[in-house]
C-alpha positions as CSV (number, residue, x, y, z in Angstrom):
1,M,-58.3,29.9,-137.5
2,T,-58.7,26.4,-136.0
3,I,-55.8,26.5,-133.4
4,R,-57.1,28.1,-130.2
5,F,-56.0,28.6,-126.6
6,Q,-58.3,28.1,-123.6
7,K,-57.7,28.4,-119.9
8,F,-60.2,26.7,-117.6
9,L,-61.1,27.4,-114.0
10,P,-59.5,25.3,-111.2
11,A,-63.0,24.2,-110.1
12,N,-63.6,22.3,-113.4
13,Y,-62.2,19.0,-114.6
14,V,-61.3,19.2,-118.3
15,M,-61.0,16.3,-120.8
16,L,-59.7,16.8,-124.4
17,M,-61.2,14.1,-126.8
18,R,-59.7,13.3,-130.1
19,G,-61.1,10.5,-132.2
20,G,-63.2,9.3,-129.3
21,D,-60.2,8.9,-127.0
22,V,-59.0,11.2,-124.2
23,A,-56.0,13.0,-125.3
24,K,-55.5,15.1,-122.2
25,E,-57.3,15.6,-118.9
26,G,-56.9,17.4,-115.7
27,Q,-58.3,20.0,-113.4
28,G,-58.0,23.7,-114.3
29,L,-56.1,23.0,-117.6
30,A,-54.7,25.7,-119.9
31,V,-54.5,24.1,-123.4
32,W,-54.0,24.7,-127.1
33,Y,-56.4,22.8,-129.2
34,N,-57.7,22.4,-132.8
35,S,-61.3,23.2,-132.8
36,R,-62.0,21.1,-135.8
37,R,-60.6,17.8,-134.5
38,T,-60.9,18.2,-130.7
39,N,-63.9,18.0,-128.4
40,I,-63.7,19.3,-124.9
41,L,-65.6,18.0,-121.9
42,Q,-65.9,20.2,-118.8
43,L,-67.1,18.5,-115.5
44,P,-67.5,20.2,-112.1
45,A,-64.9,19.2,-109.5
46,T,-66.7,20.7,-106.6
47,A,-69.5,19.2,-104.3
48,Y,-73.2,19.7,-105.0
49,D,-76.2,19.7,-102.7
50,E,-79.3,18.0,-103.9
51,P,-82.4,18.6,-101.7
52,F,-85.3,16.1,-101.6
53,A,-88.8,16.1,-100.3
54,F,-91.0,13.0,-100.4
55,D,-94.6,13.1,-99.2
56,D,-95.7,9.6,-100.1
57,M,-93.7,7.4,-97.8
58,I,-95.9,4.7,-96.3
59,T,-95.0,3.2,-92.9
60,A,-95.5,-0.3,-91.6
61,D,-98.8,0.8,-89.9
62,F,-100.0,2.2,-93.3
63,Q,-99.5,5.9,-92.4
64,S,-98.2,8.5,-94.8
65,V,-95.2,10.6,-93.8
66,F,-93.3,13.5,-95.3
67,V,-89.5,13.2,-95.4
68,Q,-87.3,16.2,-96.3
69,G,-83.6,16.3,-96.5
70,Q,-80.5,16.9,-98.5
71,I,-77.8,14.9,-100.3
72,T,-74.2,16.3,-100.7
73,Y,-72.2,14.6,-103.4
74,R,-69.4,15.1,-105.9
75,I,-68.1,13.4,-109.1
76,R,-65.5,10.9,-108.2
77,D,-65.0,9.1,-111.6
78,F,-65.0,11.8,-114.2
79,R,-64.8,9.4,-117.2
80,Q,-67.7,7.4,-115.9
81,A,-69.7,10.5,-115.2
82,A,-69.0,11.8,-118.8
83,R,-70.5,8.7,-120.1
84,M,-73.7,9.2,-118.1
85,A,-74.5,12.8,-119.1
86,D,-73.6,15.5,-121.6
87,F,-70.7,17.7,-120.3
88,S,-69.5,19.0,-123.7
89,W,-68.0,22.5,-123.8
90,E,-68.4,25.0,-126.6
91,R,-66.5,28.2,-126.7
92,K,-69.5,30.4,-127.4
93,G,-72.2,27.9,-126.7
94,P,-74.4,27.3,-123.5
95,D,-72.9,25.7,-120.4
96,N,-74.1,22.1,-120.1
97,I,-72.9,21.6,-116.5
98,P,-76.1,22.8,-114.8
99,A,-78.4,20.6,-116.9
100,A,-76.1,17.6,-116.4
101,M,-75.8,18.1,-112.7
102,E,-79.6,18.5,-112.5
103,L,-79.9,15.1,-114.1
104,F,-77.4,13.6,-111.6
105,G,-79.4,15.1,-108.7
106,K,-82.6,13.7,-110.1
107,R,-81.1,10.2,-110.3
108,L,-79.6,10.4,-106.8
109,S,-82.9,11.6,-105.5
110,D,-84.7,8.7,-107.0
111,I,-82.1,6.3,-105.4
112,A,-82.7,8.0,-102.0
113,K,-86.5,7.7,-102.4
114,S,-86.3,4.0,-103.2
115,I,-84.1,3.4,-100.1
116,L,-86.4,5.5,-97.9
117,M,-89.5,3.7,-99.1
118,K,-87.9,0.4,-98.0
119,E,-86.9,1.8,-94.6
120,T,-90.2,3.5,-93.8
121,A,-92.0,0.3,-94.7
122,R,-90.2,-1.5,-92.0
123,S,-91.0,1.0,-89.2
124,T,-94.1,2.4,-87.6
125,V,-95.0,6.1,-87.9
126,R,-93.9,6.7,-84.2
127,D,-90.5,5.1,-84.9
128,I,-90.0,7.1,-88.0
129,L,-90.9,10.3,-86.3
130,K,-88.6,9.6,-83.4
131,N,-85.6,8.3,-85.3
132,A,-84.9,10.9,-88.0
133,D,-81.1,10.8,-87.2
134,T,-81.1,7.0,-87.5
135,L,-82.9,7.3,-90.8
136,A,-80.3,9.7,-92.1
137,G,-77.5,7.4,-91.2
138,T,-79.2,4.4,-92.8
139,L,-79.8,6.4,-96.0
140,F,-76.2,7.6,-96.1
141,A,-74.8,4.1,-95.7
142,A,-77.1,2.6,-98.3
143,M,-76.4,5.3,-100.9
144,K,-72.7,5.2,-100.4
145,D,-72.6,1.4,-101.0
146,S,-75.3,1.6,-103.8
147,K,-74.3,0.3,-107.3
148,E,-76.4,2.9,-108.9
149,T,-74.4,5.7,-107.2
150,E,-71.2,4.0,-108.3
151,D,-72.5,3.7,-111.9
152,L,-73.1,7.5,-112.0
153,G,-69.4,8.0,-111.1
154,T,-70.4,10.0,-108.0
155,E,-69.4,9.9,-104.3
156,I,-71.9,10.6,-101.5
157,L,-70.4,13.0,-99.0
158,S,-73.2,13.3,-96.6
159,V,-77.0,12.8,-96.2
160,S,-79.1,14.8,-93.8
161,V,-82.8,14.3,-92.9
162,L,-84.1,17.8,-92.1
163,S,-87.7,16.9,-91.4
164,V,-90.0,13.9,-90.9
165,A,-93.6,14.7,-90.5
166,A,-96.9,12.8,-90.5
167,R,-100.2,14.0,-92.1
168,P,-102.2,16.5,-90.0
169,E,-104.9,13.9,-89.0
170,T,-102.2,11.4,-88.1
171,R,-100.3,14.1,-86.2
172,K,-103.5,15.1,-84.3
173,A,-104.1,11.4,-83.4
174,L,-100.5,11.0,-82.2
175,E,-100.7,14.3,-80.3
176,A,-103.9,13.1,-78.7
177,A,-102.3,9.8,-77.8
178,A,-99.2,11.6,-76.6
179,R,-101.4,14.0,-74.7
180,E,-103.2,11.2,-73.0
181,E,-99.8,9.6,-72.2
182,I,-98.6,12.9,-70.8
183,L,-101.8,13.2,-68.7
184,K,-101.3,9.7,-67.5
185,E,-97.7,10.4,-66.6
186,Q,-99.0,13.5,-64.9
187,D,-101.5,11.5,-62.9
188,D,-98.8,8.9,-62.2
189,A,-96.5,11.8,-61.1
190,I,-99.3,13.1,-58.8
191,Y,-99.9,9.6,-57.5
192,K,-96.2,9.1,-56.9
193,R,-95.9,12.5,-55.3
194,R,-98.8,11.8,-53.0
195,N,-97.3,8.4,-52.2
196,A,-94.0,10.1,-51.6
197,A,-95.7,12.6,-49.3
198,I,-97.5,9.8,-47.5
199,E,-94.2,7.8,-47.3
200,Q,-92.5,11.0,-46.1
201,E,-95.2,11.6,-43.5
202,R,-94.9,7.9,-42.4
203,L,-91.1,8.3,-42.1
204,I,-91.7,11.5,-40.1
205,K,-94.2,9.8,-37.8
206,E,-91.8,6.8,-37.5
207,N,-88.9,9.1,-36.7
208,E,-91.1,10.9,-34.1
209,L,-92.1,7.6,-32.5
210,N,-88.5,6.4,-32.6
211,T,-87.5,9.7,-31.0
212,E,-90.1,9.3,-28.3
213,I,-89.0,5.8,-27.7
214,R,-85.4,6.9,-27.5
215,V,-86.4,9.7,-25.1
216,I,-88.3,7.2,-23.0
217,E,-85.4,4.8,-23.1
218,K,-83.1,7.7,-22.1
219,K,-85.4,8.6,-19.3
220,K,-85.5,5.0,-18.2
221,E,-81.8,4.7,-18.4
222,R,-81.4,8.0,-16.4
223,T,-84.0,6.7,-13.8
224,E,-82.1,3.4,-13.6
225,K,-78.8,5.2,-13.2
226,E,-80.3,7.5,-10.6
227,Q,-81.7,4.5,-8.7
228,E,-78.3,2.7,-9.1
229,I,-76.6,5.8,-7.7
230,K,-79.1,6.0,-4.9
231,R,-78.5,2.3,-4.2
232,N,-74.8,2.8,-4.3
233,L,-75.2,5.8,-2.0
234,M,-77.4,3.8,0.3
235,R,-74.8,1.0,0.2
236,S,-72.1,3.5,0.9
237,E,-74.2,5.0,3.8
238,L,-74.9,1.5,5.1
239,D,-71.2,0.6,4.8
240,M,-70.3,3.9,6.5
241,E,-73.0,3.3,9.2
242,K,-71.7,-0.2,9.7
243,E,-68.2,1.1,9.8
244,K,-69.3,3.8,12.3
245,S,-71.2,1.2,14.3
246,A,-68.2,-1.1,14.3
247,R,-66.1,1.9,15.3
248,R,-68.6,2.8,18.0
249,L,-68.6,-0.8,19.2
250,E,-64.9,-0.8,19.2
251,I,-64.8,2.5,21.0
252,R,-67.4,1.3,23.4
253,A,-65.5,-1.9,24.0
254,Q,-62.4,0.2,24.5
255,E,-64.3,2.4,26.9
256,Q,-65.7,-0.6,28.7
257,E,-62.2,-2.1,28.9
258,E,-61.0,1.3,30.2
259,H,-63.9,1.4,32.6
260,I,-63.2,-2.1,33.8
261,R,-59.6,-1.2,34.2
262,L,-60.6,2.0,36.1
263,E,-63.0,0.0,38.2
264,E,-60.3,-2.5,39.0
265,K,-58.1,0.4,39.9
266,N,-61.0,1.9,42.0
267,R,-61.5,-1.4,43.6
268,E,-57.9,-1.6,44.4
269,L,-58.0,2.0,45.7
270,V,-61.2,1.3,47.7
271,A,-59.6,-1.8,49.2
272,L,-56.6,0.2,50.0
273,E,-58.7,3.1,51.4
274,T,-60.7,0.6,53.4
275,E,-57.6,-1.0,54.7
276,N,-56.2,2.5,55.5
277,E,-59.5,3.5,57.1
278,N,-59.5,0.3,59.1
279,T,-55.9,1.1,60.1
280,R,-56.9,4.6,61.1
281,A,-60.0,3.4,62.9
282,M,-57.9,0.9,64.8
283,Q,-55.4,3.7,65.6
284,R,-58.3,6.0,66.8
285,A,-59.7,3.2,68.8
286,E,-56.4,2.6,70.4
287,A,-56.1,6.3,71.1
288,V,-59.6,6.3,72.6
289,R,-58.8,3.3,74.7
290,A,-55.7,4.9,75.8
291,M,-57.6,8.1,76.7
292,I,-60.3,6.2,78.4
293,K,-57.7,4.3,80.3
294,A,-56.1,7.6,81.2
295,Y,-59.5,9.0,82.5
296,E,-60.5,6.0,84.5
297,N,-59.1,7.4,87.7
298,V,-60.1,11.1,87.1
299,N,-63.1,12.7,89.0
300,V,-66.1,13.0,86.6
301,A,-67.5,16.1,88.2
302,L,-64.2,17.8,87.9
303,I,-64.0,17.0,84.2
304,E,-67.5,18.1,83.6
305,A,-66.9,21.4,85.4
306,C,-63.8,22.0,83.3
307,A,-65.9,21.4,80.2
308,L,-68.6,23.7,81.3
309,A,-66.1,26.4,82.0
310,Q,-64.9,26.3,78.5
311,M,-68.5,26.5,77.0
312,D,-70.0,29.7,75.7
313,P,-73.3,31.1,77.3
314,G,-75.5,29.8,74.5
315,T,-74.2,26.3,74.8
316,L,-74.7,26.4,78.5
317,M,-78.3,27.7,78.1
318,A,-78.9,24.9,75.6
319,K,-77.6,22.3,78.0
320,A,-79.7,23.8,80.8
321,F,-82.8,23.5,78.6
322,M,-81.9,19.9,77.7
323,E,-81.6,19.0,81.4
324,M,-84.9,20.8,82.0
325,G,-86.4,18.7,79.3
326,E,-85.1,15.6,80.8
327,N,-86.6,16.6,84.2
328,A,-89.9,18.1,82.7
329,G,-92.0,15.8,84.8
330,K,-90.6,17.3,88.0
331,I,-91.2,20.9,86.9
332,G,-94.6,22.4,87.7
333,T,-94.6,25.9,86.2
334,L,-91.9,27.7,84.1
335,N,-92.1,31.4,83.5
336,L,-89.7,33.1,81.0
337,S,-89.5,36.9,80.7
338,P,-89.2,38.6,77.3
339,E,-85.8,40.0,78.3
340,L,-84.6,36.5,79.1
341,L,-85.8,35.2,75.6
342,E,-84.2,38.2,73.9
343,A,-80.9,37.5,75.6
344,I,-81.2,33.8,74.7
345,A,-81.8,34.8,71.0
346,K,-78.9,37.2,71.0
347,S,-76.6,34.6,72.5
348,G,-77.8,32.0,69.9
349,S,-77.2,34.5,67.0
350,R,-73.7,35.2,68.2
351,A,-73.1,31.5,68.5
């Protein structure tokens, strides 16, 4: 029987060929076909990953590097891809998809290698080792726009560079150089740290000196303020003393004025007293003159007898001794008994 039915998987793109032309095509078809007149092509509609590893990449400084990565792609133009590889399908025959996709992967890997050789030849080994991500981006852009990729009917989905490595001896040399650079950076760091410590110490010393200077200035300001306060106090004391002196002078002037006023009053009183005394003296003199005038015609002996009569015994004895003293030249010898002296003493004490 030549009429058959076949249902294909959704992940496959199917083309029915009759007489060299495409009679029907689509993804995941279910078709009736004549096995004698119809050829069927089955292409994968899913993405494929093609790993690559190149160990003969030469850099601009003539160093060999190893580049490892992966290309992810899929068939975009199925008719173009069918012309580039054998995707024929047989009902009971082997599946040609793996072999065809292996061929596609080999061709894409060759395209990637040619691009990588150009890129690595422009860069030094250090740049290649440091810029793996940049290299992957460059490779992806170059393959996506490549005419060879378009001729295969494929579309590049992504390119990743998993590893970029130099040969062991180159790696050791780079490691040595990097180690020296690291040691130099370490020395520079130590030098900078020491310089920073010295600078910090200098700043500390400078801060200490500035602090001491500020302390000295504060002390000086405090001393000047204290001196200013003392001067102000001295001025205040001097002003107070001047004020007190002026007040004392004023008080003294007032006292002197009061003293002068009192002296004037005293002088007036003395003059008045003198005048009164003179008046009293004149009055007494007039009284004495009147008394003398009254006694001019009186017997002196009589008056004296009257006076003696009124005297006490002591006064009389004193008068007697006075008269004896006046007439001492006429007296020869005078004897006084103890009894007489005792009587004279008693009369004197009574007096």
